N, C-alpha and C positions, 0 to 999 in steps of 0.2 A: 547138563547134564554132563559137560567137558569135566567142570570140577569134582562130577563128585566122581566118575569112572579112571580118571587122569591129574592126582592131585599138586605133582608134582611139575609135569606140563604146562599146569593152571596157571600157578604161581610166576611162575615162564615166565606167561606170555603176559601177565600183568604187571613184571617189574617194566617189560622192555614195550609195554602202550605205547608208554610217552617218548621212547625212546625211537632212534632210526634204523634200530639191532634187531638184528633173532637168529639166537643163539640155540637151536634144537641138535647141537651135536651127542653125540656119542651115547643117544638113549636107550637104540634097541628100540625103535622105531620102526615098523614096516606099515603096508601097507593098510593096513585096521586104522593104526591106530592112528599116521598122519594124517586118515583124510576128513575129521573132525576139527584139530588141529590148520589143515589149509583151511579147512575152513573159515576157523576161525580170524586167519590168518590175513584172508577177501576184506577186512574190517583196516587192516593196515597200510590203507596206498603212500600214508612216509615212509612208509621202512627205505630202507636202503641199502642194506644186509640181511643175506636168509642168509644160515647158515644151517643145512640140511646135512653134516659130516660120518662116515663116520654110524650107519642106519644101515639095515637092508632094508631096503627101499627093491631094486631093483627094479624090471619095463613097470610092472602092475602097474606101482604107485606115480606113473610117469602124465601117463591122461588128468588126475587131478590133481595133481604141482600146477602143469603148463594152465587148469582152469585157473590157481590161483595169482599165480607167473600176471595172467594174463592183465590182471585188477592188479597189481604194484610197478605204473609205469615210472617211480624215479628209483628202484633197485636197478644198482651200477655194482651190486658182490654178491653170486650165487658160489655159494659153495655143494659144489654135491658128491668132496671126492666120497670115494669106501664106500658108495652103496651096492654095489652087486649090477652096474646100472647094464646091460651089452650094446652095441649097434641095433637092435631095436628097437630100446629104449629112444635112447636116443634120436633114431628116425621120427620117434612119437613128441618128443621136446621140434622138433625142425620143423614138422609139418605143419604146426601152428602158428610156426611166427616168421613165417616169411613177409619180407622188407613189403614196404608199401602196405601190406593188409591191417596188422590190428598195432596197435601202441606197444607190445610183448614187446621188452628186449635191445627196445631205443633206451636208451640211459643205461643202460652195464657196460660197464669196463672191466669188472674182472670173473673169466670163469672159472673153475675149477673141478676138471669131468677126472682126474688121477684117481688110482686106483679100485679103478673100474677097468672091467675085463673087453674096452670096446673093441680090437682087434681094429686085425687091416681093414676088414669091410666097413669102416665107420668113413670115410675122407669122402663122399659123396654130400654128406649126412654132417661134417667137421666142414665144409665149404660153404651150404646151403647155411650156417648159425650162422658164419663170420662175417655172413654177407646181410643178414638179419642185421645185426649188431655194429650199429654202422662208429660206436662209439670203444668197443675193444677195442681194451692195449695189450692185455695180460690174456694168455688161453694156457688151464694147465694142462697135463697132456703124461704126467710122469707114470709109470709102469701101470699102463694102458694095451700091453703088451704087438705098441703098435712094432715094427718090422722097418724096411727101405722101403717095400714091396705098399705100405700107405702114403709115404712121399711120392713116389711114380704117381702113383694113383690121383693123393692127393695135385699137385702141379697138373696132371693130361682133368681132371673135372675145373680146374680152375683157368687152364686155355681155353676151356672149354664151351664154356660157358660167356 
């Protein structure tokens, strides 16, 4: 079905099947487009890099995305920049990535959430995400609508836990 409905995406997945990087950036993927793709990606357990930047995924696609990400224990780079993800979508991502509960994000070294309207209310989710990613060395949050209030809340969240 994926091949018939989305031939260009199917071709991308075929080309990247043997590699460790999957780049699906700037394809205008919505949740409806992404669901079959993510189900196919669940079979890519050797994926090290997943780029979904510049797609209008929004918060609705986060549950399906997380279901895929937990099957990628070797994922080191995840790019979700410019996907219209808000603090609600980030919360969905964090609720399933609790430390010591599942292997999701245990290998993640770089996460790009730039250009998403996260806002200041995401400090607790960011702190939770950082704790869930023991190898995380790069977290990109450019142009996410964060102000000094975010930093204050983030510092407070980190000291309370």
